[in-house]
C-alpha positions in Angstrom: 109.7 83.3 89.8 113.1 83.5 91.1 116.3 81.4 90.4 117.3 79.5 93.7 120.0 81.2 95.8 121.4 80.3 99.0 119.5 81.3 102.2 121.1 84.4 103.6 121.1 84.8 107.5 121.5 88.4 108.8 123.6 88.5 112.1 123.8 91.0 114.6 127.4 91.4 113.8 126.6 92.3 110.2 123.9 94.7 111.2 126.4 96.3 113.6 123.8 96.1 116.4 125.0 95.8 120.0 123.7 92.9 122.1 120.8 94.1 124.3 120.3 93.1 128.0 118.3 90.0 128.3 118.6 89.1 124.6 118.9 85.3 123.9 118.8 83.0 120.9 120.1 84.1 117.4 118.6 86.1 114.5 115.9 84.8 112.3 116.5 84.1 108.9 116.0 86.6 106.1 114.0 84.4 103.7 111.6 81.4 104.1 113.8 79.4 101.8 111.7 79.6 98.5 113.2 78.2 95.6 112.5 81.0 93.5 112.2 83.8 95.8 114.9 83.1 98.5 114.5 86.6 100.2 110.6 86.3 100.3 109.3 85.6 103.9 111.4 85.1 106.9 112.3 82.4 109.3 111.9 82.3 113.1 108.3 83.3 113.6 104.6 83.0 112.4 102.3 85.8 112.0 98.7 85.1 113.0 97.1 88.7 112.5 98.0 91.8 110.6 96.4 95.1 111.7 96.9 97.7 108.9 96.0 101.3 109.2 96.7 103.0 105.8 96.2 106.7 104.6 96.7 107.3 100.8 96.7 110.5 98.8 96.3 109.8 95.0 97.3 113.2 93.9 100.8 113.1 95.5 101.0 109.4 95.4 101.8 109.2 99.2 101.1 106.3 101.5 101.4 106.3 105.2 100.7 103.5 107.5 101.0 101.8 110.7 101.3 98.1 110.7 100.8 95.9 113.9 101.6 92.2 113.4 100.7 89.6 116.0 103.1 86.7 115.9 104.6 83.7 117.7 108.2 83.0 117.9 109.1 79.7 116.4 112.7 79.8 117.7 114.7 81.8 120.4 115.2 85.2 118.6 117.6 88.0 119.4 116.4 89.5 116.0 113.8 88.9 113.2 113.2 90.1 109.8 110.2 91.6 108.0 109.8 92.1 104.1 109.3 95.8 103.1 110.4 97.1 99.9 110.8 101.1 99.5 109.1 103.8 101.7 110.6 105.1 104.9 110.4 103.4 108.4 109.7 105.9 111.1 109.6 103.8 114.2 109.3 100.2 115.4 108.2 98.8 118.6 107.9 95.2 120.0 105.1 94.8 122.6 105.0 98.6 123.1 108.6 99.1 123.6 110.8 100.9 121.3 113.1 98.4 119.2 116.1 98.9 117.2 116.0 98.3 113.5 118.1 98.3 110.3 117.2 98.1 106.7 119.1 96.4 103.8 117.1 96.0 100.5 113.7 94.5 101.2 114.9 93.3 104.6 113.7 95.4 107.8 115.6 93.6 110.7 114.2 94.4 114.1 116.1 93.8 117.4 113.7 93.6 120.5 115.1 95.0 123.7 115.0 91.6 125.5 115.0 88.9 122.8 112.1 86.5 122.2 111.8 82.9 123.4 110.5 80.0 121.4 106.8 80.0 121.8 106.5 83.8 122.8 103.7 85.6 121.4 104.5 89.2 120.5 103.2 92.3 118.8 105.5 94.4 116.5 104.3 97.6 115.2 105.9 99.5 112.3 105.2 103.2 111.4 106.2 104.0 107.7 105.4 106.2 104.8 106.4 107.3 101.3 105.9 106.8 97.6 104.9 103.1 97.3 106.5 101.3 94.5 105.4 99.1 91.5 107.4 96.1 91.2 108.3 94.4 87.8 108.3 90.5 88.0 110.7 88.4 85.9 107.9 87.7 83.6 107.5 91.4 82.9 104.3 92.0 84.8 103.7 94.7 87.3 102.5 94.2 90.9 102.8 96.0 94.2 100.9 99.4 94.7 99.9 100.4 91.2 98.5 103.8 90.3 95.2 104.0 88.6 93.3 106.7 86.5 91.4 107.6 89.9 93.2 105.8 92.7 95.5 102.7 93.1 95.3 99.1 93.1 97.4 96.7 95.4 98.4 93.4 93.9 100.6 90.9 95.6 101.3 87.8 93.5 104.1 86.9 94.1 106.1 89.3 96.2 104.2 92.8 95.6 102.5 93.0 99.0 106.1 94.0 100.5 105.6 97.1 98.6 102.7 98.5 100.8 102.9 96.8 104.1 105.8 95.1 106.3 105.2 91.3 106.9 106.3 87.8 106.5 105.6 87.8 102.6 105.6 84.1 101.7 102.5 81.9 101.0 103.6 79.5 103.7 102.7 82.1 106.4 98.8 82.8 106.4 97.1 85.2 108.8 94.0 87.0 109.5 93.6 90.7 108.6 92.1 94.1 109.6 92.7 96.7 107.0 91.7 100.4 107.5 92.2 102.7 104.6 91.7 106.6 104.6 91.2 108.3 101.4 89.8 111.5 99.9 86.0 111.9 100.4 84.3 110.8 97.3 86.6 107.8 96.7 86.1 104.4 98.2 88.5 101.8 99.4 87.7 98.1 98.9 89.6 95.2 100.4 89.4 91.5 101.3 86.9 89.9 103.8 83.9 91.8 105.2 83.2 95.5 105.4 83.5 96.8 109.0 82.4 100.3 108.8 83.4 103.6 107.2 83.4 107.2 108.6 84.2 110.6 107.1 86.2 113.3 109.0 87.5 116.6 107.5 87.1 115.6 103.9 88.5 112.1 104.3 86.8 108.9 104.7 88.2 105.6 106.4 87.0 102.3 105.3 87.6 99.2 107.3 87.7 95.6 106.2 88.1 92.4 108.2 89.4 89.0 106.9 88.7 86.2 109.6 89.7 83.4 107.5 93.6 82.8 107.1 95.1 84.6 103.9 98.4 84.5 102.3 99.7 88.1 102.0 100.0 87.8 98.2 96.1 87.6 98.1 95.7 90.7 100.1 94.4 93.6 98.0 93.4 97.4 98.4 91.5 99.0 95.5 90.9 102.6 95.6 88.7 104.5 93.2 85.4 105.7 92.2 83.5 102.4 92.5 79.9 101.2 92.0 79.3 98.9 94.6 76.6 96.3 94.9 75.6 94.1 97.8 73.4 90.8 97.4 73.3 87.2 98.6 73.4 83.8 97.0 70.4 81.5 97.5 72.3 79.9 100.2 72.9 83.3 101.9 76.5 83.9 101.1 77.0 87.7 100.9 78.1 88.8 97.3 80.1 92.2 97.2 81.1 93.6 93.9 83.2 96.9 93.1 83.0 98.0 89.6 84.7 101.1 87.8 81.7 103.2 86.3 83.1 102.8 82.9 82.8 99.0 83.2 79.5 98.9 85.0 77.0 98.4 82.3 79.1 95.8 80.4 79.8 93.9 83.7 76.4 93.7 84.9 75.5 90.3 83.2 78.5 88.3 83.9 78.7 89.6 87.5 75.2 88.4 88.3 76.3 85.0 87.3 78.5 84.8 90.5 75.9 82.8 92.5 75.6 80.5 89.6 79.4 79.7 89.3 79.6 79.4 93.2 76.8 76.8 93.2 78.3 74.8 90.4 81.8 74.9 92.1 80.5 73.7 95.2 78.9 70.8 93.6 82.4 69.9 92.5 84.8 71.3 95.0 82.9 71.1 98.2 81.4 74.1 100.4 82.8 77.7 99.6 85.7 78.3 101.8 85.2 81.9 102.8 82.6 84.3 104.4 81.8 86.1 101.2 82.3 86.2 97.5 82.4 88.9 94.7 84.7 90.8 92.2 86.6 94.0 91.7 86.5 95.2 88.0 88.6 98.1 87.2 88.9 99.8 83.8 91.3 98.2 81.3 95.0 99.2 81.9 98.6 98.0 81.3 98.3 95.7 84.4 97.0 93.1 81.9 96.0 90.2 84.1 93.2 89.1 86.6 94.2 87.8 90.0 92.4 85.6 92.5 92.6 88.0 95.4 90.7 86.4 98.5 87.0 86.8 98.6 86.8 89.0 95.5 89.0 88.6 92.5 90.4 91.6 90.7 89.7 92.1 86.9 91.2 94.6 84.6 88.1 95.1 82.5 85.0 93.1 82.2 85.6 89.3 82.5 84.1 86.6 80.3 82.3 83.7 82.2 85.3 81.3 81.8 87.9 83.8 83.4 85.3 84.5 86.2 85.1 80.7 86.6 88.9 80.4 86.8 89.3 83.1 89.4 86.4 81.9 91.5 87.8 78.2 91.3 90.9 79.8 92.8 89.1 80.5 96.1 89.3 76.8 96.7 92.5 76.0 95.1 95.2 78.7 95.8 93.3 80.9 98.3 92.0 78.2 100.9 94.6 75.5 99.8 97.7 77.6 99.4 101.1 76.5 97.8 103.9 75.9 100.3 106.4 77.5 97.9 106.2 79.0 94.6 107.4 75.9 93.0 103.9 74.5 93.8 102.1 77.2 91.7 100.7 74.4 89.4 98.4 73.4 92.4 96.8 76.9 91.9 96.8 77.2 88.1 96.3 73.7 87.1 93.2 73.2 89.3 91.7 76.7 88.1 92.5 75.8 84.4 90.7 72.4 84.8 87.7 74.1 86.3 87.5 76.0 83.0 87.5 72.7 81.2 84.8 71.3 83.4 82.7 74.3 83.2 82.8 74.2 79.2 82.0 70.6 79.5 79.0 71.2 81.8 77.7 74.1 79.8 77.4 72.9 76.2 81.0 73.6 75.2 83.8 71.1 74.2 84.4 68.1 76.6 87.4 68.2 78.9 88.8 65.2 76.6 88.3 67.4 73.5 90.2 70.3 75.2 92.9 67.9 76.6 93.5 66.5 73.2 93.7 70.1 71.5 96.1 71.1 74.2 98.3 68.1 73.6 99.0 69.2 70.2 100.3 72.5 71.4 104.1 72.6 71.6 104.2 75.3 74.1 103.0 73.3 76.9 105.8 70.8 76.7 108.5 73.4 77.4 109.0 72.0 81.1 107.3 69.9 83.7 104.6 71.8 85.6 106.0 70.8 88.9 109.4 72.2 88.2 109.4 75.5 86.3 113.1 76.4 85.3 112.9 79.9 86.8 110.8 82.6 88.3 110.1 83.9 84.9 108.2 80.8 83.9 105.9 80.5 87.0 102.9 81.8 84.7 103.8 80.0 81.6 101.6 77.5 79.8 103.0 74.2 81.2 102.0 75.4 84.8 98.5 76.2 83.6 97.6 73.9 80.8 99.9 70.9 81.3 99.0 71.3 85.1 95.3 70.8 84.0 96.3 67.8 81.9 97.7 66.0 84.9 94.3 66.4 86.6 92.7 64.9 83.4 95.2 62.0 83.5 94.1 61.3 87.2 90.4 61.7 86.1 91.0 59.1 83.3 92.8 56.7 85.8 90.4 57.2 88.7 86.9 57.5 86.9 84.6 60.3 87.2 83.1 59.4 90.5 86.3 58.9 92.3 87.9 61.8 90.8 85.2 64.1 92.0 85.8 62.8 95.4 89.5 63.5 95.1 88.6 67.2 94.1 86.4 67.7 97.3 88.6 65.8 99.7 91.7 67.7 98.7 90.1 71.0 99.2 88.8 69.8 102.6 91.9 68.2 103.8 93.9 71.3 103.4 91.3 73.8 104.0 92.9 77.3 105.1 96.2 75.6 105.0 99.2 75.1 102.7 100.3 72.0 100.6 103.0 71.1 98.1 103.3 68.6 95.2 104.4 65.7 97.3 101.3 66.2 99.6 99.1 66.0 96.6 100.5 63.0 95.0 100.6 61.3 98.5 97.0 62.2 99.0 95.8 60.9 95.5 97.7 57.4 96.2 96.4 57.2 99.7 92.8 57.8 98.6 93.0 55.3 95.7 95.4 52.6 96.9 94.6 50.2 94.1 95.4 52.4 91.3 99.0 52.9 90.0 99.6 56.6 89.3 103.5 56.2 88.7 103.2 56.8 85.0 101.0 59.9 85.5 103.6 61.5 87.8 106.6 60.4 85.7 105.4 61.4 82.2 102.7 64.1 82.8 103.7 65.8 86.2 107.5 65.6 86.1 108.7 64.3 82.9 110.4 66.3 80.3 109.0 66.6 76.8 105.6 65.3 75.3 104.4 61.7 76.1 104.2 59.6 73.2 100.3 59.1 73.3 97.7 61.3 75.0 
């Protein structure tokens, strides 16, 4: 959702940091080179695991945290950057030794005592705290650490996770997570992955969650509140964990009971469910105003309808497991999830995908720009990314036929399971799987072309 700007590299001279004995290499880049969020993420290392120990006091809106990142250097480094917006840093260590650090905007630049060599594995620990921020996106939506009526909700798409923990906050760098959250007794803290214990001491309860499959940081969540939780299993034994605000519990019951049905239907189309559990978090309606496909259990601001539930659960395959390399590739998330809505309706007595396609074709708003090339950050969640993205998939289906198309859906999810992909990866995959078909017109007119094609 950001207009491209040149990559900025922070040097030791700019930071005013003296060279340390044994340091070698150069500073890592203060950005992963995303075309819309050039400051998001960082170069020079890859995070493999986050260990977050958080404590939150809702009344005073104070968050304190210790974040330990396990990472591998991908270049010789004298310094590297982490993304952290707001709050105060109290100390940084690298492999247990105090490290010098400097802050500039959302960049926390760390200089290890002895530098890091390419391939070195290291741990950086940051102690921090303060009042976490809500971030306003270019499209006007809110993300980050959001206060709610009885606690807080952390949402990260596209860059909000940097408001509550330091990290390499770009979808191209996925990692596993352990998240411990301490809150006043009587509240609950729900996160991604699997519950790994809770304990109460001196009027405060700590909830621990573990995510063992790779996750992009924008999909991490913490939901603090007075939740009604439920645990069950699908017929295949997949754990289902839901957390619902009490004011939404009665109205949510019927649709949440359909989660196993939706997962079973989706597995028939997209292949095996990619994670260790499924579920949902349903908060009371608020000014947040959007649902988000947070990994394992999507977040909903109020009771979802069945089609919205299908959309967010489809994201577990397309967006969460197969994650975009950059935010320009957002249509690979939203086009697939939107087309899942069309397929659900087609399979459950609603309009066919062809009928929905034809109705969408007549809407002027979907032709504002190509889905593979939004004009700026403010348009990443606009109609062409979602609806026209789905139309691209329908054109592929028309060209390939239903049997081959369904094989493509499953194969794409399998080929990039727990990885990242971009638009070129997708078009190359389609052409490789169906070498006898010509998709040139689909890419030129529907995926990358300006304006409405002459005929649907």
